[in-house]
DRENGUSE-549558 format. One record per residue: z, y, x of N, C-alpha, C, O in turn; residue number from 1; residue in three letters. Coordinates in steps of 0.2 Angstrom, whole numbers, plus 5000, padded with zeros to 4 digits. Layout:
REM DRENGUSE-549558
<torgu n_pz="Z" n_py="Y" n_px="X" ca_pz="Z" ca_py="Y" ca_px="X" c_pz="Z" c_py="Y" c_px="X" o_pz="Z" o_py="Y" o_px="X" num="NUM" residu="ALA"/>
...
This chain:
REM DRENGUSE-549558
<torgu n_pz="4982" n_py="4854" n_px="5017" ca_pz="4979" ca_py="4857" ca_px="5023" c_pz="4978" c_py="4864" c_px="5022" o_pz="4975" o_py="4866" o_px="5017" num="1" residu="MET"/>
<torgu n_pz="4980" n_py="4869" n_px="5027" ca_pz="4978" ca_py="4876" ca_px="5026" c_pz="4971" c_py="4878" c_px="5026" o_pz="4967" o_py="4874" o_px="5030" num="2" residu="PRO"/>
<torgu n_pz="4969" n_py="4883" n_px="5023" ca_pz="4962" ca_py="4885" ca_px="5022" c_pz="4962" c_py="4892" c_px="5025" o_pz="4966" o_py="4896" o_px="5023" num="3" residu="ARG"/>
<torgu n_pz="4957" n_py="4894" n_px="5029" ca_pz="4956" ca_py="4900" ca_px="5032" c_pz="4950" c_py="4904" c_px="5029" o_pz="4945" o_py="4901" o_px="5028" num="4" residu="THR"/>
<torgu n_pz="4951" n_py="4910" n_px="5027" ca_pz="4945" ca_py="4914" ca_px="5025" c_pz="4946" c_py="4921" c_px="5027" o_pz="4951" o_py="4923" o_px="5029" num="5" residu="GLU"/>
<torgu n_pz="4940" n_py="4925" n_px="5027" ca_pz="4940" ca_py="4932" ca_px="5028" c_pz="4942" c_py="4936" c_px="5022" o_pz="4940" o_py="4934" o_px="5017" num="6" residu="ARG"/>
<torgu n_pz="4945" n_py="4942" n_px="5024" ca_pz="4947" ca_py="4946" ca_px="5018" c_pz="4948" c_py="4953" c_px="5021" o_pz="4947" o_py="4954" o_px="5027" num="7" residu="ALA"/>
<torgu n_pz="4950" n_py="4958" n_px="5017" ca_pz="4951" ca_py="4965" ca_px="5019" c_pz="4958" c_py="4967" c_px="5017" o_pz="4960" o_py="4966" o_px="5011" num="8" residu="LEU"/>
<torgu n_pz="4961" n_py="4970" n_px="5022" ca_pz="4968" ca_py="4972" ca_px="5020" c_pz="4967" c_py="4980" c_px="5019" o_pz="4965" o_py="4984" o_px="5024" num="9" residu="ARG"/>
<torgu n_pz="4970" n_py="4982" n_px="5014" ca_pz="4970" ca_py="4989" ca_px="5012" c_pz="4978" c_py="4991" c_px="5013" o_pz="4982" o_py="4989" o_px="5010" num="10" residu="LEU"/>
<torgu n_pz="4979" n_py="4996" n_px="5017" ca_pz="4985" ca_py="4999" ca_px="5018" c_pz="4985" c_py="5006" c_px="5016" o_pz="4981" o_py="5010" o_px="5019" num="11" residu="THR"/>
<torgu n_pz="4990" n_py="5008" n_px="5012" ca_pz="4990" ca_py="5015" ca_px="5009" c_pz="4997" c_py="5018" c_px="5012" o_pz="5002" o_py="5015" o_px="5010" num="12" residu="ILE"/>
<torgu n_pz="4996" n_py="5023" n_px="5015" ca_pz="5002" ca_py="5027" ca_px="5018" c_pz="5004" c_py="5033" c_px="5014" o_pz="5000" o_py="5038" o_px="5014" num="13" residu="HIS"/>
<torgu n_pz="5009" n_py="5033" n_px="5011" ca_pz="5011" ca_py="5039" ca_px="5007" c_pz="5019" c_py="5040" c_px="5008" o_pz="5022" o_py="5037" o_px="5012" num="14" residu="ILE"/>
<torgu n_pz="5021" n_py="5045" n_px="5005" ca_pz="5029" ca_py="5047" ca_px="5005" c_pz="5032" c_py="5044" c_px="4998" o_pz="5028" o_py="5044" o_px="4993" num="15" residu="SER"/>
<torgu n_pz="5038" n_py="5042" n_px="4999" ca_pz="5041" ca_py="5039" ca_px="4993" c_pz="5042" c_py="5045" c_px="4987" o_pz="5043" o_py="5043" o_px="4982" num="16" residu="GLU"/>
<torgu n_pz="5042" n_py="5051" n_px="4989" ca_pz="5043" ca_py="5056" ca_px="4984" c_pz="5036" c_py="5058" c_px="4981" o_pz="5036" o_py="5063" o_px="4976" num="17" residu="ASN"/>
<torgu n_pz="5030" n_py="5055" n_px="4983" ca_pz="5024" ca_py="5057" ca_px="4980" c_pz="5024" c_py="5054" c_px="4973" o_pz="5026" o_py="5049" o_px="4971" num="18" residu="ASP"/>
<torgu n_pz="5021" n_py="5058" n_px="4968" ca_pz="5021" ca_py="5056" ca_px="4961" c_pz="5014" c_py="5057" c_px="4958" o_pz="5009" o_py="5060" o_px="4961" num="19" residu="THR"/>
<torgu n_pz="5013" n_py="5053" n_px="4953" ca_pz="5007" ca_py="5054" ca_px="4949" c_pz="5009" c_py="5054" c_px="4941" o_pz="5012" o_py="5049" o_px="4939" num="20" residu="TRP"/>
<torgu n_pz="5007" n_py="5060" n_px="4938" ca_pz="5010" ca_py="5061" ca_px="4931" c_pz="5017" c_py="5059" c_px="4930" o_pz="5019" o_py="5056" o_px="4926" num="21" residu="GLN"/>
<torgu n_pz="5021" n_py="5062" n_px="4935" ca_pz="5028" ca_py="5062" ca_px="4935" c_pz="5031" c_py="5056" c_px="4936" o_pz="5037" o_py="5055" o_px="4934" num="22" residu="HIS"/>
<torgu n_pz="5028" n_py="5051" n_px="4938" ca_pz="5030" ca_py="5044" ca_px="4940" c_pz="5029" c_py="5043" c_px="4947" o_pz="5025" o_py="5046" o_px="4950" num="23" residu="GLN"/>
<torgu n_pz="5033" n_py="5038" n_px="4950" ca_pz="5031" ca_py="5037" ca_px="4957" c_pz="5024" c_py="5034" c_px="4958" o_pz="5022" o_py="5030" o_px="4955" num="24" residu="PRO"/>
<torgu n_pz="5021" n_py="5037" n_px="4963" ca_pz="5014" ca_py="5036" ca_px="4965" c_pz="5013" c_py="5028" c_px="4967" o_pz="5008" o_py="5025" o_px="4965" num="25" residu="LEU"/>
<torgu n_pz="5018" n_py="5026" n_px="4971" ca_pz="5018" ca_py="5019" ca_px="4973" c_pz="5017" c_py="5014" c_px="4967" o_pz="5014" o_py="5009" o_px="4967" num="26" residu="TYR"/>
<torgu n_pz="5021" n_py="5016" n_px="4961" ca_pz="5021" ca_py="5012" ca_px="4955" c_pz="5015" c_py="5012" c_px="4952" o_pz="5012" o_py="5007" o_px="4950" num="27" residu="ASP"/>
<torgu n_pz="5011" n_py="5018" n_px="4952" ca_pz="5005" ca_py="5018" ca_px="4948" c_pz="5000" c_py="5014" c_px="4952" o_pz="4995" o_py="5011" o_px="4949" num="28" residu="GLU"/>
<torgu n_pz="5000" n_py="5014" n_px="4959" ca_pz="4995" ca_py="5011" ca_px="4963" c_pz="4996" c_py="5003" c_px="4962" o_pz="4991" o_py="5000" o_px="4961" num="29" residu="ILE"/>
<torgu n_pz="5002" n_py="5001" n_px="4962" ca_pz="5003" ca_py="4994" ca_px="4961" c_pz="5001" c_py="4991" c_px="4954" o_pz="4998" o_py="4986" o_px="4953" num="30" residu="VAL"/>
<torgu n_pz="5002" n_py="4996" n_px="4949" ca_pz="5000" ca_py="4994" ca_px="4942" c_pz="4992" c_py="4994" c_px="4942" o_pz="4990" o_py="4989" o_px="4939" num="31" residu="ARG"/>
<torgu n_pz="4989" n_py="4998" n_px="4945" ca_pz="4982" ca_py="4998" ca_px="4945" c_pz="4979" c_py="4992" c_px="4949" o_pz="4974" o_py="4990" o_px="4947" num="32" residu="ARG"/>
<torgu n_pz="4982" n_py="4991" n_px="4954" ca_pz="4980" ca_py="4985" ca_px="4958" c_pz="4981" c_py="4978" c_px="4954" o_pz="4976" o_py="4974" o_px="4954" num="33" residu="ALA"/>
<torgu n_pz="4986" n_py="4978" n_px="4950" ca_pz="4987" ca_py="4972" ca_px="4946" c_pz="4982" c_py="4972" c_px="4940" o_pz="4979" o_py="4967" o_px="4939" num="34" residu="ARG"/>
<torgu n_pz="4980" n_py="4978" n_px="4937" ca_pz="4975" ca_py="4978" ca_px="4932" c_pz="4968" c_py="4977" c_px="4934" o_pz="4964" o_py="4974" o_px="4931" num="35" residu="ALA"/>
<torgu n_pz="4967" n_py="4978" n_px="4941" ca_pz="4961" ca_py="4977" ca_px="4944" c_pz="4960" c_py="4970" c_px="4946" o_pz="4954" o_py="4968" o_px="4948" num="36" residu="ALA"/>
<torgu n_pz="4965" n_py="4966" n_px="4945" ca_pz="4965" ca_py="4959" ca_px="4946" c_pz="4965" c_py="4957" c_px="4954" o_pz="4963" o_py="4952" o_px="4956" num="37" residu="GLY"/>
<torgu n_pz="4968" n_py="4962" n_px="4958" ca_pz="4968" ca_py="4960" ca_px="4965" c_pz="4974" c_py="4955" c_px="4966" o_pz="4978" o_py="4954" o_px="4962" num="38" residu="LEU"/>
<torgu n_pz="4973" n_py="4952" n_px="4972" ca_pz="4977" ca_py="4946" ca_px="4973" c_pz="4985" c_py="4947" c_px="4973" o_pz="4989" o_py="4943" o_px="4971" num="39" residu="ALA"/>
<torgu n_pz="4987" n_py="4953" n_px="4976" ca_pz="4994" ca_py="4955" ca_px="4976" c_pz="4994" c_py="4962" c_px="4979" o_pz="4990" o_py="4964" o_px="4983" num="40" residu="GLY"/>
<torgu n_pz="5000" n_py="4965" n_px="4979" ca_pz="5002" ca_py="4971" ca_px="4982" c_pz="5009" c_py="4971" c_px="4984" o_pz="5013" o_py="4969" o_px="4980" num="41" residu="ALA"/>
<torgu n_pz="5011" n_py="4974" n_px="4989" ca_pz="5018" ca_py="4974" ca_px="4992" c_pz="5019" c_py="4982" c_px="4994" o_pz="5015" o_py="4985" o_px="4997" num="42" residu="SER"/>
<torgu n_pz="5025" n_py="4984" n_px="4992" ca_pz="5027" ca_py="4991" ca_px="4995" c_pz="5032" c_py="4990" c_px="5000" o_pz="5037" o_py="4987" o_px="4998" num="43" residu="VAL"/>
<torgu n_pz="5032" n_py="4993" n_px="5005" ca_pz="5036" ca_py="4993" ca_px="5011" c_pz="5039" c_py="5000" c_px="5012" o_pz="5035" o_py="5005" o_px="5013" num="44" residu="PHE"/>
<torgu n_pz="5046" n_py="5001" n_px="5012" ca_pz="5049" ca_py="5007" ca_px="5014" c_pz="5051" c_py="5008" c_px="5021" o_pz="5054" o_py="5003" o_px="5024" num="45" residu="ARG"/>
<torgu n_pz="5049" n_py="5013" n_px="5024" ca_pz="5050" ca_py="5014" ca_px="5031" c_pz="5057" c_py="5017" c_px="5032" o_pz="5059" o_py="5021" o_px="5028" num="46" residu="GLY"/>
<torgu n_pz="5060" n_py="5016" n_px="5038" ca_pz="5066" ca_py="5018" ca_px="5040" c_pz="5066" c_py="5025" c_px="5043" o_pz="5070" o_py="5029" o_px="5043" num="47" residu="LEU"/>
<torgu n_pz="5060" n_py="5026" n_px="5046" ca_pz="5059" ca_py="5033" ca_px="5049" c_pz="5052" c_py="5034" c_px="5050" o_pz="5048" o_py="5029" o_px="5051" num="48" residu="GLU"/>
<torgu n_pz="5049" n_py="5040" n_px="5050" ca_pz="5042" ca_py="5041" ca_px="5051" c_pz="5041" c_py="5049" c_px="5051" o_pz="5045" o_py="5053" o_px="5049" num="49" residu="GLY"/>
<torgu n_pz="5035" n_py="5050" n_px="5052" ca_pz="5032" ca_py="5057" ca_px="5051" c_pz="5025" c_py="5056" c_px="5050" o_pz="5021" o_py="5052" o_px="5052" num="50" residu="TYR"/>
<torgu n_pz="5022" n_py="5062" n_px="5047" ca_pz="5015" ca_py="5061" ca_px="5045" c_pz="5011" c_py="5068" c_px="5047" o_pz="5013" o_py="5070" o_px="5053" num="51" residu="GLY"/>
<torgu n_pz="5007" n_py="5070" n_px="5043" ca_pz="5002" ca_py="5076" ca_px="5045" c_pz="5006" c_py="5082" c_px="5047" o_pz="5003" o_py="5086" o_px="5050" num="52" residu="SER"/>
<torgu n_pz="5012" n_py="5083" n_px="5044" ca_pz="5016" ca_py="5089" ca_px="5045" c_pz="5021" c_py="5089" c_px="5051" o_pz="5024" o_py="5093" o_px="5052" num="53" residu="HIS"/>
<torgu n_pz="5021" n_py="5083" n_px="5054" ca_pz="5025" ca_py="5082" ca_px="5060" c_pz="5032" c_py="5082" c_px="5059" o_pz="5036" o_py="5083" o_px="5064" num="54" residu="SER"/>
<torgu n_pz="5035" n_py="5082" n_px="5053" ca_pz="5042" ca_py="5083" ca_px="5051" c_pz="5045" c_py="5076" c_px="5051" o_pz="5042" o_py="5072" o_px="5047" num="55" residu="ARG"/>
<torgu n_pz="5050" n_py="5074" n_px="5054" ca_pz="5053" ca_py="5067" ca_px="5055" c_pz="5057" c_py="5066" c_px="5049" o_pz="5061" o_py="5070" o_px="5047" num="56" residu="ILE"/>
<torgu n_pz="5056" n_py="5061" n_px="5045" ca_pz="5060" ca_py="5059" ca_px="5040" c_pz="5064" c_py="5052" c_px="5042" o_pz="5061" o_py="5048" o_px="5044" num="57" residu="HIS"/>
<torgu n_pz="5070" n_py="5052" n_px="5041" ca_pz="5074" ca_py="5046" ca_px="5043" c_pz="5080" c_py="5045" c_px="5039" o_pz="5082" o_py="5049" o_px="5035" num="58" residu="THR"/>
<torgu n_pz="5083" n_py="5038" n_px="5039" ca_pz="5089" ca_py="5036" ca_px="5036" c_pz="5095" c_py="5037" c_px="5040" o_pz="5100" o_py="5036" o_px="5038" num="59" residu="THR"/>
<torgu n_pz="5094" n_py="5040" n_px="5046" ca_pz="5099" ca_py="5040" ca_px="5051" c_pz="5104" c_py="5046" c_px="5050" o_pz="5110" o_py="5046" o_px="5052" num="60" residu="ARG"/>
<torgu n_pz="5102" n_py="5051" n_px="5047" ca_pz="5106" ca_py="5057" ca_px="5046" c_pz="5111" c_py="5056" c_px="5040" o_pz="5109" o_py="5052" o_px="5036" num="61" residu="PHE"/>
<torgu n_pz="5116" n_py="5060" n_px="5040" ca_pz="5121" ca_py="5060" ca_px="5034" c_pz="5118" c_py="5061" c_px="5027" o_pz="5119" o_py="5057" o_px="5023" num="62" residu="LEU"/>
<torgu n_pz="5113" n_py="5066" n_px="5027" ca_pz="5110" ca_py="5067" ca_px="5021" c_pz="5104" c_py="5063" c_px="5021" o_pz="5099" o_py="5064" o_px="5024" num="63" residu="SER"/>
<torgu n_pz="5104" n_py="5057" n_px="5017" ca_pz="5098" ca_py="5052" ca_px="5017" c_pz="5092" c_py="5056" c_px="5015" o_pz="5092" o_py="5059" o_px="5009" num="64" residu="LEU"/>
<torgu n_pz="5086" n_py="5055" n_px="5018" ca_pz="5080" ca_py="5058" ca_px="5016" c_pz="5077" c_py="5054" c_px="5010" o_pz="5078" o_py="5048" o_px="5010" num="65" residu="SER"/>
<torgu n_pz="5074" n_py="5058" n_px="5006" ca_pz="5071" ca_py="5055" ca_px="5000" c_pz="5064" c_py="5055" c_px="5001" o_pz="5060" o_py="5054" o_px="4996" num="66" residu="GLU"/>
<torgu n_pz="5061" n_py="5057" n_px="5007" ca_pz="5054" ca_py="5057" ca_px="5008" c_pz="5052" c_py="5052" c_px="5013" o_pz="5048" o_py="5054" o_px="5018" num="67" residu="GLU"/>
<torgu n_pz="5055" n_py="5046" n_px="5013" ca_pz="5053" ca_py="5041" ca_px="5018" c_pz="5046" c_py="5039" c_px="5017" o_pz="5044" o_py="5039" o_px="5012" num="68" residu="LEU"/>
<torgu n_pz="5043" n_py="5036" n_px="5023" ca_pz="5037" ca_py="5034" ca_px="5022" c_pz="5036" c_py="5027" c_px="5018" o_pz="5041" o_py="5023" o_px="5019" num="69" residu="PRO"/>
<torgu n_pz="5031" n_py="5026" n_px="5015" ca_pz="5030" ca_py="5020" ca_px="5011" c_pz="5023" c_py="5017" c_px="5014" o_pz="5018" o_py="5021" o_px="5015" num="70" residu="LEU"/>
<torgu n_pz="5022" n_py="5011" n_px="5014" ca_pz="5016" ca_py="5008" ca_px="5015" c_pz="5015" c_py="5003" c_px="5009" o_pz="5019" o_py="4998" o_px="5008" num="71" residu="ALA"/>
<torgu n_pz="5009" n_py="5003" n_px="5006" ca_pz="5007" ca_py="4999" ca_px="5001" c_pz="5002" c_py="4994" c_px="5004" o_pz="4996" o_py="4997" o_px="5006" num="72" residu="ILE"/>
<torgu n_pz="5003" n_py="4988" n_px="5004" ca_pz="4998" ca_py="4983" ca_px="5007" c_pz="4995" c_py="4979" c_px="5002" o_pz="4998" o_py="4975" o_px="4998" num="73" residu="VAL"/>
<torgu n_pz="4988" n_py="4978" n_px="5002" ca_pz="4984" ca_py="4974" ca_px="4997" c_pz="4979" c_py="4970" c_px="5001" o_pz="4976" o_py="4973" o_px="5005" num="74" residu="ILE"/>
<torgu n_pz="4979" n_py="4964" n_px="5000" ca_pz="4974" ca_py="4960" ca_px="5003" c_pz="4970" c_py="4956" c_px="4998" o_pz="4973" o_py="4952" o_px="4994" num="75" residu="ILE"/>
<torgu n_pz="4963" n_py="4956" n_px="4999" ca_pz="4959" ca_py="4952" ca_px="4994" c_pz="4952" c_py="4952" c_px="4997" o_pz="4951" o_py="4955" o_px="5003" num="76" residu="ASP"/>
<torgu n_pz="4947" n_py="4950" n_px="4993" ca_pz="4940" ca_py="4949" ca_px="4996" c_pz="4938" c_py="4956" c_px="4997" o_pz="4940" o_py="4961" o_px="4993" num="77" residu="ALA"/>
<torgu n_pz="4933" n_py="4957" n_px="5002" ca_pz="4931" ca_py="4964" ca_px="5003" c_pz="4928" c_py="4968" c_px="4997" o_pz="4930" o_py="4974" o_px="4996" num="78" residu="GLU"/>
<torgu n_pz="4924" n_py="4965" n_px="4993" ca_pz="4921" ca_py="4968" ca_px="4988" c_pz="4926" c_py="4971" c_px="4983" o_pz="4925" o_py="4976" o_px="4980" num="79" residu="GLN"/>
<torgu n_pz="4931" n_py="4967" n_px="4982" ca_pz="4936" ca_py="4968" ca_px="4977" c_pz="4940" c_py="4974" c_px="4979" o_pz="4942" o_py="4979" o_px="4975" num="80" residu="ARG"/>
<torgu n_pz="4942" n_py="4974" n_px="4986" ca_pz="4946" ca_py="4980" ca_px="4989" c_pz="4942" c_py="4986" c_px="4989" o_pz="4945" o_py="4991" o_px="4987" num="81" residu="VAL"/>
<torgu n_pz="4936" n_py="4986" n_px="4991" ca_pz="4932" ca_py="4992" ca_px="4991" c_pz="4931" c_py="4995" c_px="4984" o_pz="4930" o_py="5001" o_px="4983" num="82" residu="ARG"/>
<torgu n_pz="4930" n_py="4990" n_px="4979" ca_pz="4929" ca_py="4993" ca_px="4972" c_pz="4936" c_py="4997" c_px="4970" o_pz="4935" o_py="5001" o_px="4966" num="83" residu="ALA"/>
<torgu n_pz="4941" n_py="4994" n_px="4972" ca_pz="4948" ca_py="4997" ca_px="4970" c_pz="4949" c_py="5004" c_px="4973" o_pz="4953" o_py="5008" o_px="4971" num="84" residu="PHE"/>
<torgu n_pz="4945" n_py="5006" n_px="4979" ca_pz="4945" ca_py="5013" ca_px="4982" c_pz="4944" c_py="5018" c_px="4977" o_pz="4947" o_py="5024" o_px="4977" num="85" residu="LEU"/>
<torgu n_pz="4940" n_py="5017" n_px="4972" ca_pz="4939" ca_py="5022" ca_px="4967" c_pz="4945" c_py="5024" c_px="4963" o_pz="4946" o_py="5030" o_px="4961" num="86" residu="ASP"/>
<torgu n_pz="4949" n_py="5019" n_px="4961" ca_pz="4955" ca_py="5020" ca_px="4958" c_pz="4960" c_py="5024" c_px="4962" o_pz="4963" o_py="5028" o_px="4959" num="87" residu="ASP"/>
<torgu n_pz="4960" n_py="5023" n_px="4969" ca_pz="4964" ca_py="5027" ca_px="4973" c_pz="4962" c_py="5034" c_px="4973" o_pz="4966" o_py="5039" o_px="4973" num="88" residu="LEU"/>
<torgu n_pz="4956" n_py="5036" n_px="4973" ca_pz="4953" ca_py="5042" ca_px="4973" c_pz="4956" c_py="5046" c_px="4967" o_pz="4957" o_py="5052" o_px="4968" num="89" residu="ASP"/>
<torgu n_pz="4957" n_py="5043" n_px="4961" ca_pz="4960" ca_py="5046" ca_px="4955" c_pz="4967" c_py="5049" c_px="4956" o_pz="4969" o_py="5053" o_px="4953" num="90" residu="GLU"/>
<torgu n_pz="4971" n_py="5045" n_px="4960" ca_pz="4978" ca_py="5046" ca_px="4960" c_pz="4981" c_py="5049" c_px="4967" o_pz="4987" o_py="5052" o_px="4967" num="91" residu="VAL"/>
<torgu n_pz="4978" n_py="5048" n_px="4972" ca_pz="4980" ca_py="5050" ca_px="4979" c_pz="4977" c_py="5057" c_px="4980" o_pz="4971" o_py="5058" o_px="4981" num="92" residu="ILE"/>
<torgu n_pz="4982" n_py="5062" n_px="4982" ca_pz="4980" ca_py="5069" ca_px="4984" c_pz="4981" c_py="5070" c_px="4991" o_pz="4978" o_py="5074" o_px="4994" num="93" residu="SER"/>
<torgu n_pz="4986" n_py="5066" n_px="4994" ca_pz="4988" ca_py="5067" ca_px="5001" c_pz="4991" c_py="5060" c_px="5003" o_pz="4995" o_py="5057" o_px="5000" num="94" residu="GLU"/>
<torgu n_pz="4988" n_py="5058" n_px="5009" ca_pz="4990" ca_py="5052" ca_px="5012" c_pz="4985" c_py="5049" c_px="5017" o_pz="4980" o_py="5053" o_px="5018" num="95" residu="GLY"/>
<torgu n_pz="4986" n_py="5043" n_px="5018" ca_pz="4981" ca_py="5040" ca_px="5023" c_pz="4980" c_py="5033" c_px="5021" o_pz="4985" o_py="5029" o_px="5019" num="96" residu="LEU"/>
<torgu n_pz="4974" n_py="5031" n_px="5021" ca_pz="4972" ca_py="5024" ca_px="5019" c_pz="4968" c_py="5021" c_px="5025" o_pz="4963" o_py="5024" o_px="5027" num="97" residu="VAL"/>
<torgu n_pz="4970" n_py="5014" n_px="5026" ca_pz="4966" ca_py="5011" ca_px="5031" c_pz="4964" c_py="5004" c_px="5028" o_pz="4967" o_py="5001" o_px="5024" num="98" residu="THR"/>
<torgu n_pz="4958" n_py="5002" n_px="5031" ca_pz="4955" ca_py="4995" ca_px="5030" c_pz="4954" c_py="4991" c_px="5036" o_pz="4952" o_py="4994" o_px="5041" num="99" residu="LEU"/>
<torgu n_pz="4957" n_py="4985" n_px="5036" ca_pz="4956" ca_py="4981" ca_px="5041" c_pz="4953" c_py="4974" c_px="5039" o_pz="4956" o_py="4971" o_px="5034" num="100" residu="ASP"/>
<torgu n_pz="4949" n_py="4971" n_px="5043" ca_pz="4947" ca_py="4964" ca_px="5042" c_pz="4952" c_py="4960" c_px="5044" o_pz="4954" o_py="4960" o_px="5050" num="101" residu="GLU"/>
<torgu n_pz="4954" n_py="4955" n_px="5040" ca_pz="4959" ca_py="4950" ca_px="5042" c_pz="4957" c_py="4943" c_px="5041" o_pz="4953" o_py="4942" o_px="5036" num="102" residu="VAL"/>
<torgu n_pz="4960" n_py="4938" n_px="5044" ca_pz="4959" ca_py="4931" ca_px="5043" c_pz="4965" c_py="4929" c_px="5039" o_pz="4971" o_py="4930" o_px="5040" num="103" residu="ASP"/>
<torgu n_pz="4964" n_py="4926" n_px="5033" ca_pz="4969" ca_py="4924" ca_px="5028" c_pz="4970" c_py="4916" c_px="5029" o_pz="4965" o_py="4913" o_px="5028" num="104" residu="VAL"/>
<torgu n_pz="4976" n_py="4914" n_px="5030" ca_pz="4977" ca_py="4907" ca_px="5030" c_pz="4981" c_py="4905" c_px="5024" o_pz="4987" o_py="4907" o_px="5023" num="105" residu="ILE"/>
<torgu n_pz="4978" n_py="4901" n_px="5020" ca_pz="4981" ca_py="4899" ca_px="5013" c_pz="4984" c_py="4892" c_px="5014" o_pz="4981" o_py="4888" o_px="5016" num="106" residu="ARG"/>
<torgu n_pz="4991" n_py="4892" n_px="5012" ca_pz="4994" ca_py="4886" ca_px="5012" c_pz="4995" c_py="4884" c_px="5004" o_pz="4999" o_py="4887" o_px="5001" num="107" residu="TYR"/>
<torgu n_pz="4991" n_py="4879" n_px="5002" ca_pz="4992" ca_py="4877" ca_px="4995" c_pz="4999" c_py="4874" c_px="4993" o_pz="5001" o_py="4870" o_px="4997" num="108" residu="PRO"/>
<torgu n_pz="5002" n_py="4877" n_px="4988" ca_pz="5009" ca_py="4874" ca_px="4986" c_pz="5008" c_py="4868" c_px="4982" o_pz="5003" o_py="4865" o_px="4981" num="109" residu="GLY"/>
<torgu n_pz="5014" n_py="4865" n_px="4981" ca_pz="5014" ca_py="4859" ca_px="4977" c_pz="5011" c_py="4860" c_px="4970" o_pz="5012" o_py="4865" o_px="4967" num="110" residu="ALA"/>
<torgu n_pz="5007" n_py="4855" n_px="4968" ca_pz="5004" ca_py="4856" ca_px="4961" c_pz="5007" c_py="4851" c_px="4956" o_pz="5005" o_py="4852" o_px="4950" num="111" residu="ARG"/>
C-alpha cells in the first residue's frame, strides 16, 4: 500500500556549461548530494530556455547550443535539503534555486 509523506523539492537551475574546478557543475552537485546522503538527484537538460541575460539557448538552430538550461531536482526531508544548501553556496556562483513543499507517495517495491 502506498505511503504519503511531506518533503521538500530542491530545484537548481543552471547552464550546462557551468563548471566548478574545471568539471561540470551539475556533476559536482550530484556528487555532493550523494555524499550528503540525500534520497536522490536527477539532472534534466532543457531543449530551450533563457535566464537572467535574456539570451535564448536552443537545440533548434544548426549550430547546437552548448549552453542549454539544466535543472537538478532533489527531493528529501526538509531538514536534510536545507542542510544541503550550504554545499550549494560553495559551488554555485550564478543560477537560481527554488524550494517547494511536496507530497511524496512511496510505492514499496517487492522485497
